[in-house]
C-alpha positions in Angstrom: 0.3 0.3 0.2 1.3 3.4 -1.1 -1.0 6.4 -0.2 -3.1 4.5 1.1 -2.1 5.0 4.3 -1.9 8.3 4.3 -5.2 8.6 3.6 -5.5 6.7 7.3 -3.4 10.3 8.8 -6.0 12.5 6.9 -9.1 10.7 8.6 -7.7 10.8 11.6 -8.3 14.2 11.6 -12.2 13.4 12.7 -11.0 11.7 16.0 -8.3 13.5 17.2 -8.7 17.3 16.2 -6.2 18.7 18.2 -3.1 16.3 17.2 -1.3 18.5 13.8 -2.1 16.6 10.4 1.9 16.2 10.5 1.7 13.9 13.3 -1.1 11.9 12.0 0.4 11.5 8.6 3.5 10.4 9.9 2.2 7.4 12.2 0.8 5.7 9.7 3.8 5.8 7.3 6.2 5.5 10.4 6.8 2.2 9.9 8.0 3.1 6.2 10.1 5.2 7.3 11.9 2.8 9.7 12.5 0.6 6.4 14.0 2.7 4.7 16.4 4.2 7.1 17.1 0.6 8.2 17.4 -0.9 4.6 19.9 1.5 3.9 21.6 0.8 7.2 22.0 -2.7 6.4 19.9 -4.1 9.2 17.2 -5.1 6.6 16.8 -6.4 3.3 14.8 -5.8 0.5 15.9 -6.7 -3.2 14.0 -6.0 -7.2 12.8 -8.9 -8.5 10.3 -7.5 -11.4 7.0 -9.7 -11.5 7.6 -10.9 -8.0 3.8 -8.9 -8.2 2.0 -7.1 -11.0 2.2 -4.5 -9.3 5.6 -4.0 -6.9 8.5 -5.5 -7.6 9.9 -5.9 -3.8 10.7 -9.0 -2.6 10.7 -7.6 1.2 13.6 -10.6 2.4 14.2 -9.1 5.5 11.8 -6.5 7.4 11.2 -7.8 10.9 12.1 -5.2 12.9 10.4 -2.5 10.8 6.8 -4.3 9.7 6.7 -7.2 11.8 2.5 -7.4 13.1 4.5 -7.8 17.1 6.9 -4.9 16.6 4.6 -2.6 14.4 2.7 -2.5 17.9 5.8 -1.8 19.6 6.7 1.5 17.4 2.8 2.0 17.7 3.0 2.0 21.1 5.9 4.3 21.2 5.0 7.0 18.9 1.7 7.5 20.8 4.0 7.3 24.2 6.2 10.1 22.6 3.3 12.1 21.5 1.8 11.9 24.5 4.7 12.5 26.7 4.6 16.0 24.4 1.4 17.0 24.6 -0.6 14.8 27.2 -3.7 13.5 25.0 -4.1 10.3 25.6 -7.1 10.2 22.8 -4.7 11.7 20.5 -1.6 9.5 21.5 -4.1 6.3 20.8 -5.7 7.5 17.1 -1.4 7.8 16.6 -1.7 4.5 17.9 -4.0 2.7 15.4 -2.6 4.7 12.6 1.0 3.1 13.1 -1.0 0.0 13.8 -2.6 0.5 10.7 0.0 0.1 8.2 0.2 -3.8 8.6 -3.0 -4.2 8.3 -3.1 -3.0 4.9 0.1 -4.0 3.7 -1.5 -7.5 4.9 -3.8 -6.8 2.1 -1.9 -5.6 -0.3 1.2 -7.6 0.4 2.1 -11.3 -0.9 2.1 -13.4 2.0 5.9 -11.5 3.2 4.2 -9.3 6.0 5.8 -11.4 9.2 3.6 -12.2 12.5 7.0 -12.7 14.3 10.4 -10.8 13.2 11.5 -14.3 11.8 8.1 -15.3 10.6 5.8 -16.9 10.0 4.5 -14.8 6.8 1.1 -13.4 5.7 -0.7 -11.8 3.0 -3.4 -11.8 0.6 -1.7 -10.2 -2.8 -4.4 -7.0 -3.8 -0.9 -6.3 -5.6 -1.1 -9.3 -8.0 -3.8 -7.2 -9.6 -3.0 -3.5 -10.4 -5.9 -1.9 -11.2 -8.0 -3.1 -8.3 -5.3 -2.0 -6.0 -4.9 1.0 -7.8 -8.4 2.0 -7.3 -8.9 0.6 -4.0 -5.5 3.5 -2.6 -7.5 5.9 -4.6 -10.9 5.4 -2.2 -9.2 5.6 0.1 -7.2 8.5 -0.2 -11.1 10.5 -1.4 -12.7 8.8 1.8 -9.9 9.9 4.0 -9.9 13.7 2.3 -13.6 13.9 2.4 -12.9 13.2 6.1 -10.7 15.4 6.8 -12.5 18.5 4.9 -15.5 17.8 7.2 -13.4 18.3 10.4 -11.8 21.2 9.3 -12.5 24.6 8.3 -10.2 26.9 6.1 -9.0 30.0 7.0 -7.9 31.2 3.6 -8.2 30.0 0.1 -5.4 29.2 -1.0 -5.2 26.2 2.0 -7.5 24.3 -0.4 -5.6 24.6 -3.1 -2.3 23.8 -1.7 -3.9 20.4 0.1 -6.1 19.3 -3.4 -2.5 20.1 -5.3 -0.6 17.7 -2.8 -2.9 14.8 -3.2 -3.0 15.3 -7.0 0.8 15.0 -6.7 0.6 12.0 -4.8 -1.7 10.2 -6.4 1.0 10.5 -9.8 3.2 9.2 -8.4 1.6 6.0 -6.8 0.0 6.0 -10.3 4.0 6.2 -11.7 4.8 3.1 -9.0 1.9 1.4 -10.2 2.7 1.3 -13.4 6.2 2.6 -14.3 9.1 0.5 -15.3 10.7 -0.9 -11.6 13.6 0.9 -10.5 17.3 -0.9 -10.4 17.3 -1.2 -6.6 16.0 -0.7 -3.6 18.5 1.6 -1.7 17.3 3.9 -4.5 13.9 3.8 -3.7 14.3 3.6 0.4 15.5 6.9 -0.2 13.5 8.6 -2.2 10.8 6.7 0.3 12.5 9.3 3.1 10.9 12.0 1.3 7.1 11.5 3.2 8.8 13.1 5.9 8.7 16.1 3.9 5.3 14.9 3.0 4.5 14.6 6.0 6.0 18.6 6.9 3.8 19.8 4.0 0.5 18.0 5.9 1.6 20.0 8.7 2.1 23.6 7.6 -1.6 22.9 5.6 -3.4 22.0 8.8 -2.1 25.1 10.9 -3.6 27.1 7.9 -7.4 25.7 9.1 -9.4 25.3 12.1 -11.5 22.2 13.5 -15.2 22.4 12.0 -17.5 23.0 14.6 -19.4 19.9 15.0 
């Protein structure tokens, strides 16, 4: 799952209105940021294998520290605890934990059986990535739903925030479509490095969110 993870963060504003969209969108992509760091430092191992699934050419040889079910739960607890220590908002911290945990759920749906339960296995996955068009439509639906919930939960102080938000979503969708249907990258490390740009995307969401206010319920 790609941009579908960010959709979880957008929707989360409904249940954690005082939390920045930066925190809310970082939570569901946090383990992918960790994966990138672990790939670049050799802690985890992945490689590009064209055709391993029809949508994504990733052979995730060892991702047990960043992506196993038990470690994702641990990362979620840590992420929520850090937020609670800074902001003393238990509800938002709980929503952030769910955001981190949602990453495993969405990856379980989209990946082939390469998502480990324990760091050393066993592995599960429903394989939606073997059906590129349904997989892409699923992500688009998630983004539209997440964006709709966010728009209902907030109100723009200036029209520019709407324009910036829609432009960012459009760019992310185009990148996601390219990842699904474009040529595979030659190596996994450049892909991991590019994946770290998620932190920049999260910052843009934070900036846009500061130009908005919580809508009156």
